[in-house]
C-alpha positions as CSV (number, residue, x, y, z in Angstrom):
1,X,185.4,281.3,182.3
2,X,181.8,282.7,183.1
3,X,178.4,281.8,184.2
4,X,176.0,282.3,181.4
5,X,172.6,281.1,183.3
6,X,171.8,279.8,186.7
7,X,168.8,278.0,187.5
8,X,167.3,277.0,190.8
9,X,164.7,274.9,192.4
10,X,163.5,275.0,195.9
11,X,167.3,276.7,196.6
12,X,167.0,278.7,199.8
13,X,163.9,281.0,199.4
14,X,163.3,280.4,195.6
15,X,161.4,277.8,194.3
16,X,162.3,278.5,191.1
17,X,164.8,280.9,189.6
18,X,166.3,281.2,185.9
19,X,168.9,284.1,185.8
20,X,170.7,285.0,182.5
21,X,174.1,286.4,183.3
22,X,176.7,288.0,181.2
23,X,180.6,288.4,181.2
24,X,181.8,291.2,182.9
25,X,179.8,292.9,185.8
26,X,176.6,291.4,187.0
27,X,174.8,293.5,190.0
28,X,172.4,291.9,192.2
29,X,171.1,295.0,194.3
30,X,168.5,294.2,197.1
31,X,168.1,294.8,200.9
32,X,169.1,292.0,203.5
33,X,167.0,288.9,203.5
34,X,165.5,289.5,200.3
35,X,167.5,286.8,198.5
36,X,170.2,288.3,196.5
37,X,173.4,286.2,198.5
38,X,171.3,282.9,198.0
39,X,172.1,283.5,194.1
40,X,176.0,283.6,194.4
41,X,175.9,281.1,197.3
42,X,174.7,278.5,194.5
43,X,177.1,279.4,192.2
44,X,180.1,279.1,194.8
45,X,178.4,275.6,195.8
46,X,178.4,274.5,192.3
47,X,182.1,275.3,192.2
48,X,183.6,273.9,195.4
49,X,180.7,271.9,196.7
50,X,180.7,274.1,199.9
51,X,179.2,277.6,201.2
52,X,180.8,280.4,202.9
53,X,177.5,280.8,205.1
54,X,177.0,277.3,206.7
55,X,178.7,273.8,206.8
56,X,175.8,271.8,206.4
57,X,173.2,271.0,203.5
58,X,170.1,271.2,205.1
59,X,169.8,275.1,204.9
60,X,170.4,275.4,201.4
61,X,167.0,273.4,200.9
62,X,163.6,275.4,201.0
63,X,161.4,275.1,203.9
64,X,158.9,272.5,203.1
65,X,161.0,270.8,200.0
66,X,162.9,267.5,200.0
67,X,165.7,268.5,197.9
68,X,167.4,271.7,196.1
69,X,168.7,271.6,192.3
70,X,171.0,274.2,191.1
71,X,172.3,274.2,187.6
72,X,174.5,276.6,185.8
73,X,175.2,276.5,182.1
74,X,178.9,277.7,182.4
75,X,180.9,279.1,179.4
76,X,184.6,278.5,178.5
77,X,185.4,282.1,177.9
78,X,184.3,285.3,176.3
79,X,185.6,284.2,172.7
80,X,184.7,280.3,173.3
81,X,181.3,279.3,172.7
82,X,182.2,275.9,174.3
83,X,179.8,275.2,177.5
84,X,179.0,272.7,180.3
85,X,175.6,272.4,182.0
86,X,176.6,271.8,185.8
87,X,173.6,269.9,187.9
88,X,173.5,269.1,191.5
89,X,170.8,267.9,193.3
90,X,171.1,268.7,197.2
91,X,169.2,266.3,199.5
92,X,169.8,266.3,203.3
93,X,171.0,263.1,204.9
94,X,171.4,261.5,201.7
95,X,174.2,261.6,199.5
96,X,174.0,264.4,196.4
97,X,173.8,263.8,193.2
98,X,175.8,265.7,190.2
99,X,175.7,265.5,186.4
100,X,177.3,267.2,183.7
101,X,175.6,267.7,180.4
102,X,172.6,265.8,181.6
103,X,174.6,262.6,181.5
104,X,174.7,259.6,183.7
105,X,175.0,260.3,187.3
106,X,178.6,261.2,188.6
107,X,180.1,261.8,192.0
108,X,179.5,265.6,193.1
109,X,183.3,265.7,193.4
110,X,183.4,265.3,189.6
111,X,182.2,269.2,189.6
112,X,185.1,270.5,191.0
113,X,187.3,272.4,188.6
114,X,184.7,272.8,186.2
115,X,183.8,275.9,187.6
116,X,186.6,278.1,189.1
117,X,185.3,280.8,191.7
118,X,186.9,283.1,194.2
119,X,184.7,284.6,196.9
120,X,185.1,287.4,199.1
121,X,182.4,288.0,202.0
122,X,182.3,289.8,205.3
123,X,182.8,286.2,206.9
124,X,186.1,286.4,205.2
125,X,187.4,288.7,207.9
126,X,188.0,285.4,210.0
127,X,191.0,284.9,207.7
128,X,192.8,287.7,209.5
129,X,191.3,287.8,213.1
130,X,190.0,284.4,213.5
131,X,191.7,281.1,214.8
132,X,194.4,279.1,212.8
133,X,191.8,276.8,211.6
134,X,190.1,279.9,209.6
135,X,193.5,280.3,207.7
136,X,194.2,276.6,207.4
137,X,190.8,276.7,205.6
138,X,191.4,279.6,203.5
139,X,194.7,278.1,201.9
140,X,193.2,274.8,201.6
141,X,190.1,276.5,199.6
142,X,193.3,278.1,197.2
143,X,194.8,274.7,197.2
144,X,191.6,273.1,195.8
145,X,190.9,275.7,193.1
146,X,194.2,275.4,191.6
147,X,194.5,271.6,191.8
148,X,190.5,270.1,192.0
149,X,192.3,266.7,192.8
150,X,193.7,267.9,196.3
151,X,189.8,267.9,197.5
152,X,190.5,263.9,197.4
153,X,193.7,264.2,199.2
154,X,192.6,266.8,201.9
155,X,189.7,264.2,202.5
156,X,192.0,261.4,202.7
157,X,193.9,263.4,205.1
158,X,191.2,264.3,207.5
159,X,189.9,260.5,207.5
160,X,193.2,259.0,208.2
161,X,193.8,261.9,210.8
162,X,190.1,260.8,212.4
163,X,191.2,256.9,212.4
164,X,194.4,257.8,214.1
165,X,193.1,260.0,217.1
166,X,190.5,257.5,217.6
167,X,193.4,254.7,218.2
168,X,195.6,257.2,220.3
169,X,192.3,258.0,222.7
170,X,191.8,254.3,223.0
171,X,195.4,253.7,223.8
172,X,195.3,256.8,226.2
173,X,192.5,255.5,228.3
174,X,194.6,252.1,229.2
175,X,196.5,254.5,231.6
176,X,200.4,254.6,232.5
177,X,201.5,251.6,230.3
178,X,200.5,253.2,227.1
179,X,201.9,256.7,228.4
180,X,205.2,255.0,228.9
181,X,204.9,253.8,225.3
182,X,204.4,250.3,226.5
183,X,201.9,249.3,223.7
184,X,200.8,245.9,222.6
185,X,202.2,244.7,219.2
186,X,198.6,245.0,217.5
187,X,198.2,248.3,218.4
188,X,201.7,249.5,217.8
189,X,201.3,248.1,214.3
190,X,198.0,249.8,213.3
191,X,199.5,253.0,214.6
192,X,202.5,252.8,212.7
193,X,200.4,252.1,209.7
194,X,198.2,255.3,210.3
195,X,201.9,257.2,211.0
196,X,202.9,256.4,207.7
197,X,199.6,257.5,206.3
198,X,199.2,260.3,207.6
199,X,202.7,261.4,207.2
200,X,202.9,260.8,203.5
201,X,199.3,262.5,202.6
202,X,200.1,265.4,204.8
203,X,203.4,265.8,202.9
204,X,201.5,266.2,199.6
205,X,199.1,268.2,201.5
206,X,201.6,270.9,203.3
207,X,204.0,270.9,200.2
208,X,200.9,272.2,198.4
209,X,199.9,274.8,201.0
210,X,203.4,276.0,201.1
211,X,203.9,276.6,197.2
212,X,200.3,278.1,197.1
213,X,201.1,280.7,199.8
214,X,204.8,281.3,198.4
215,X,202.9,282.0,195.0
216,X,200.6,284.1,196.2
217,X,202.0,286.7,198.5
218,X,204.0,288.6,195.9
219,X,200.3,289.0,194.6
220,X,198.8,289.7,198.4
221,X,201.5,292.6,198.8
222,X,200.7,294.0,195.8
223,X,196.8,294.2,196.2
224,X,197.1,295.5,199.8
225,X,199.6,298.1,198.5
226,X,197.3,299.5,195.9
227,X,193.9,299.2,198.4
228,X,195.7,300.2,201.6
229,X,196.3,304.0,201.8
230,X,198.8,303.7,204.4
231,X,200.8,301.2,206.1
232,X,200.5,299.0,203.4
233,X,203.3,296.4,203.6
234,X,202.3,292.8,204.6
235,X,203.8,289.3,205.0
236,X,203.1,285.8,205.6
237,X,204.8,282.9,207.5
238,X,204.0,279.5,207.5
239,X,204.5,277.6,211.2
240,X,204.3,274.1,211.4
241,X,205.6,271.4,214.1
242,X,208.7,270.1,211.7
243,X,211.6,271.7,210.5
244,X,211.4,273.4,207.1
245,X,214.7,275.0,207.2
246,X,214.9,278.0,204.7
247,X,211.4,277.9,203.6
248,X,209.2,280.9,204.2
249,X,206.8,283.0,201.5
250,X,210.0,284.5,200.0
251,X,211.6,281.3,198.9
252,X,208.9,280.0,196.0
253,X,207.8,276.7,198.3
254,X,211.4,276.3,199.8
255,X,213.8,273.9,199.1
256,X,212.3,270.8,201.0
257,X,210.5,268.3,198.7
258,X,207.6,266.1,199.3
259,X,209.7,263.3,200.3
260,X,211.7,264.8,202.7
261,X,208.6,266.3,204.2
262,X,207.0,263.0,204.6
263,X,210.4,261.7,206.5
264,X,210.2,265.1,209.0
265,X,206.6,264.6,209.3
266,X,206.8,260.7,210.3
267,X,210.3,261.5,212.6
268,X,208.1,264.1,214.5
269,X,205.4,261.4,215.2
270,X,208.0,259.2,216.7
271,X,209.6,261.8,218.5
272,X,206.0,262.8,220.0
273,X,204.6,259.1,220.4
274,X,204.7,259.6,224.5
275,X,203.0,263.0,224.2
276,X,200.6,261.6,221.9
277,X,199.7,258.8,224.1
278,X,199.4,260.5,226.8
279,X,197.0,263.3,225.5
280,X,195.1,260.9,223.1
281,X,195.5,263.5,220.0
282,X,197.8,263.6,216.9
283,X,199.8,266.4,217.6
284,X,202.0,266.8,214.6
285,X,200.8,267.3,210.8
286,X,198.9,270.0,208.6
287,X,195.7,270.3,210.9
288,X,197.8,272.0,213.4
289,X,199.8,274.3,211.1
290,X,199.3,278.3,211.3
291,X,199.8,281.3,209.0
292,X,200.9,284.1,210.5
293,X,199.7,287.3,209.1
294,X,201.4,291.0,209.6
295,X,201.1,294.1,208.8
296,X,204.4,296.3,208.8
297,X,206.3,295.1,211.6
298,X,203.2,293.6,213.7
299,X,201.0,290.8,213.5
300,X,197.7,291.7,212.2
301,X,195.6,289.6,214.6
302,X,195.5,291.3,217.7
303,X,197.2,294.7,216.1
304,X,195.4,295.8,212.8
305,X,192.7,298.3,213.0
306,X,189.4,297.1,211.7
307,X,189.9,298.6,208.4
308,X,193.6,297.1,208.1
309,X,191.8,293.5,208.7
310,X,189.4,294.1,205.7
311,X,192.1,295.4,203.6
312,X,194.1,292.1,204.2
313,X,191.4,289.9,203.9
314,X,190.7,291.4,200.7
315,X,193.9,291.4,199.5
316,X,194.4,287.7,200.1
317,X,191.2,286.9,198.1
318,X,192.8,289.2,195.2
319,X,196.0,287.4,195.6
320,X,194.3,284.2,195.4
321,X,192.5,285.3,192.4
322,X,195.4,286.4,190.5
323,X,196.9,283.4,191.3
324,X,194.4,280.9,189.7
325,X,194.5,283.2,186.8
326,X,198.6,282.9,186.4
327,X,197.5,279.3,186.1
328,X,195.8,279.9,183.2
329,X,192.4,279.9,184.6
330,X,189.8,282.7,184.5
331,X,187.8,282.5,187.9
332,X,184.4,283.9,188.2
333,X,185.0,286.9,191.1
334,X,182.2,286.9,193.7
335,X,182.2,289.9,195.9
336,X,179.2,288.9,198.6
337,X,178.2,292.3,200.2
338,X,181.7,293.8,200.6
339,X,181.5,297.4,199.3
340,X,179.3,298.6,202.5
341,X,182.3,297.5,204.7
342,X,185.0,299.7,202.8
343,X,185.5,303.5,202.7
344,X,185.3,305.5,199.5
345,X,189.1,305.0,198.8
346,X,189.1,301.2,198.9
347,X,185.9,300.7,197.3
348,X,187.2,302.7,194.4
349,X,190.5,300.7,194.3
350,X,189.3,297.4,194.8
351,X,187.1,298.5,191.6
352,X,190.2,299.0,189.9
353,X,192.0,296.0,190.9
354,X,189.2,293.8,189.4
355,X,188.2,295.5,186.3
356,X,189.6,293.4,183.8
357,X,188.0,290.2,185.3
358,X,186.2,288.0,182.7
359,X,183.1,288.1,185.1
360,X,182.0,289.4,188.6
361,X,179.1,289.0,190.6
362,X,178.5,291.8,193.2
363,X,175.7,291.6,195.7
364,X,174.8,295.0,197.5
365,X,172.0,296.2,199.6
366,X,172.8,299.9,198.3
367,X,173.5,300.0,194.9
368,X,175.5,303.6,195.4
369,X,178.0,301.4,197.5
370,X,178.9,300.1,194.3
371,X,181.5,302.2,192.5
372,X,180.6,303.3,188.9
373,X,183.3,301.6,187.4
374,X,181.7,298.1,188.3
375,X,178.9,299.0,186.1
376,X,177.0,296.2,184.2
377,X,174.1,294.1,183.7
378,X,172.3,294.8,187.3
379,X,169.6,292.7,188.8
380,X,167.4,293.8,191.6
381,X,166.3,291.3,194.3
382,X,163.2,291.9,196.5
383,X,161.1,289.2,198.2
384,X,162.9,286.6,196.6
385,X,162.1,287.9,193.0
386,X,164.7,289.0,190.6
387,X,164.1,291.7,188.2
388,X,166.5,293.0,185.2
389,X,167.0,296.6,186.0
390,X,167.6,299.4,183.3
391,X,165.7,300.5,180.1
392,X,167.4,298.1,178.0
393,X,165.5,294.9,179.7
394,X,161.5,295.3,178.9
395,X,161.0,291.6,180.1
396,X,160.6,292.7,184.0
397,X,160.7,289.9,185.9
398,X,163.4,286.9,185.4
399,X,161.7,284.0,185.8
400,X,161.5,283.2,189.6
401,X,159.3,282.4,192.3
402,X,159.8,282.7,195.8
403,X,158.5,280.7,198.7
404,X,155.7,282.3,200.7
405,X,153.9,282.4,204.1
406,X,155.6,280.1,206.5
407,X,157.7,278.5,203.6
408,X,159.8,281.8,203.7
409,X,162.6,281.7,206.1
410,X,164.1,285.0,207.6
411,X,167.6,285.7,208.7
412,X,167.0,284.0,212.5
413,X,166.6,280.5,211.1
414,X,169.4,278.3,208.9
415,X,167.6,278.6,205.8
416,X,167.7,282.5,205.8
417,X,167.1,284.2,202.6
418,X,170.2,286.4,202.9
């Protein structure tokens, strides 16, 4: 699949923007703070309902506007003329609204799976160097890209976890009786209901993570060996609070099924009941799991060089990209300001690795940072305006209008242009 046309209204720094894209490589070149990342962020948001830059919707809306609109016409493939028009109205403080082919209003979640993307940006260095939550967030994003319905599973898990934690916190505040496990009948019944729900939903999420990690790692290993010039062996292991048996990334998902995972999660909750009551928090489940990444014989976090961390983060994203392709979907690959962080060798090897992607969206501050192999349709971005570059494009400005004066935000604010 590929994005044929992107249309924005009051999104970030753009009053309006109409950007015609093409299959293959699309380059957005411009200095920092000019608006190039905003364009690929809009594509990402239509795909995932999230942004790699902010966790809230408010920064996505141009200063002074009440809502933003992002639209994209998505083609099924290079040789497939079928297309869908995706539209999302983003209104901070209210429920967002979505449409497909301008039909009746739909839930934003209905957009998931229509446009698949894999994005790599400087923020992804946190996958390697950051907290366990960063690695959980990464694997969950891949899971949802593969199976969009898992977004609902993850949302259900988070909801039950929040309710269970609230109950545990209330019980922990009742003192020694609760810490001794002497919980009144109604509270115990409610806790056991939450136990069952968390174990059931958690087992489904855990199994999806394990399967995805196992199936993705061969591609990650290959990508890292291609990108990194030396010390180019990597591995990953999944750490959880229950016994998984012989289940690591070499087992293609291991031997434990969902029902068994549910039973083990439930048993662990019962075994940790006193500790959970004392601390007022859920101590077992996918929300506490960790993915340990290693390069050679050492953990990547704390031991790998900056260049090795970059290479591993990039290999993880390339592994995810290849996994989604293996599932029969051609995702749009987005490389947001990546090449400036890589040396010449890694730039060339990355370019070689993605040369056959159906569509690649690349942002860069300096065009020379992008290897010549990734030649394609080029857009120059300056002051929130988008221009098609090159002699074959004589029309100049691609229909766009940036915010001006006090309505244009710089990088120091939540609605920065870049």
